[in-house]
C-alpha positions as CSV (number, residue, x, y, z in Angstrom):
1,X,-16.5,10.8,-13.5
2,X,-13.9,13.6,-13.2
3,X,-13.5,12.7,-9.5
4,X,-12.7,9.1,-10.4
5,X,-10.2,10.2,-13.0
6,X,-8.5,12.5,-10.5
7,X,-8.4,9.7,-7.9
8,X,-6.9,7.3,-10.5
9,X,-4.3,9.9,-11.6
10,X,-3.4,10.8,-8.0
11,X,-3.1,7.3,-6.8
12,X,-1.8,5.6,-9.9
13,X,1.1,3.8,-8.3
14,X,-1.0,2.5,-5.4
15,X,-3.7,1.3,-7.8
16,X,-1.1,-0.5,-10.0
17,X,0.3,-2.2,-6.9
18,X,-3.2,-3.1,-5.9
19,X,-4.0,-4.6,-9.3
20,X,-0.8,-6.7,-9.5
21,X,-1.4,-7.9,-5.9
22,X,-5.0,-8.8,-6.8
23,X,-3.8,-11.0,-9.7
24,X,-1.3,-12.7,-7.5
25,X,-3.8,-13.2,-4.8
26,X,-6.4,-14.7,-7.1
27,X,-3.9,-17.1,-8.5
28,X,-2.8,-18.3,-5.1
29,X,-6.3,-18.4,-3.7
30,X,-7.6,-20.4,-6.7
31,X,-4.8,-23.0,-6.3
32,X,-5.4,-23.4,-2.6
33,X,-9.2,-23.5,-2.9
34,X,-8.9,-26.1,-5.7
35,X,-6.5,-28.2,-3.6
36,X,-8.9,-28.1,-0.6
37,X,-12.2,-28.6,-2.5
38,X,-11.3,-30.4,-5.6
39,X,-14.0,-28.4,-7.3
40,X,-13.0,-25.9,-10.0
41,X,-16.2,-23.7,-9.7
42,X,-15.9,-23.5,-6.0
43,X,-12.2,-22.6,-6.3
44,X,-12.9,-19.9,-8.8
45,X,-15.8,-18.4,-6.8
46,X,-13.7,-18.3,-3.6
47,X,-10.6,-17.1,-5.3
48,X,-12.5,-14.1,-6.9
49,X,-14.5,-13.1,-3.8
50,X,-11.9,-13.0,-1.1
51,X,-9.1,-11.2,-3.0
52,X,-11.6,-8.6,-4.3
53,X,-12.4,-7.6,-0.8
54,X,-8.7,-7.8,0.1
55,X,-7.7,-5.6,-2.8
56,X,-10.1,-2.8,-1.7
57,X,-8.8,-3.1,1.8
58,X,-5.1,-3.0,0.6
59,X,-5.7,0.2,-1.4
60,X,-7.1,2.0,1.7
61,X,-4.4,0.5,3.9
62,X,-1.7,2.0,1.5
63,X,-3.4,5.4,1.6
64,X,-3.6,5.4,5.4
65,X,0.1,4.6,5.7
66,X,1.0,7.3,3.1
67,X,-0.8,9.8,5.4
68,X,1.1,8.5,8.5
69,X,4.4,9.0,6.7
70,X,3.4,12.4,5.4
71,X,2.4,13.6,8.8
72,X,5.7,12.3,10.4
73,X,8.0,14.0,8.0
74,X,7.4,17.7,9.0
75,X,7.8,16.8,12.6
76,X,11.4,15.7,12.1
77,X,13.9,18.5,12.9
78,X,17.3,18.6,11.3
79,X,20.1,17.5,13.5
80,X,22.8,20.1,14.2
81,X,26.4,19.3,14.0
82,X,27.9,18.7,17.5
83,X,30.0,21.9,17.4
84,X,26.9,24.0,16.5
85,X,24.8,22.2,19.1
86,X,27.3,22.8,21.9
87,X,27.6,26.5,21.0
88,X,31.2,26.5,19.8
89,X,32.2,28.4,16.8
90,X,34.5,27.2,14.0
91,X,35.8,30.8,13.8
92,X,37.0,31.3,17.3
């Protein structure tokens, strides 16, 4: 249970984004499924199943991209001013 709390605390923003995306996705999926099937129960079933899988995938997708960004940042070297890079000195 402590591990789950730590994960929730550490990834709070990603989880909140996932939750809001989930609600949005269910709403859109239910409307589309109802328009296609005309059956409310089928629409609700489809709209809950597919977005649930997508929400889990989205959370891990966000974590993977956060790692990509974190790894890329230390590799960037600061750019030197042209005068410093060319070896000239402002003093002489």
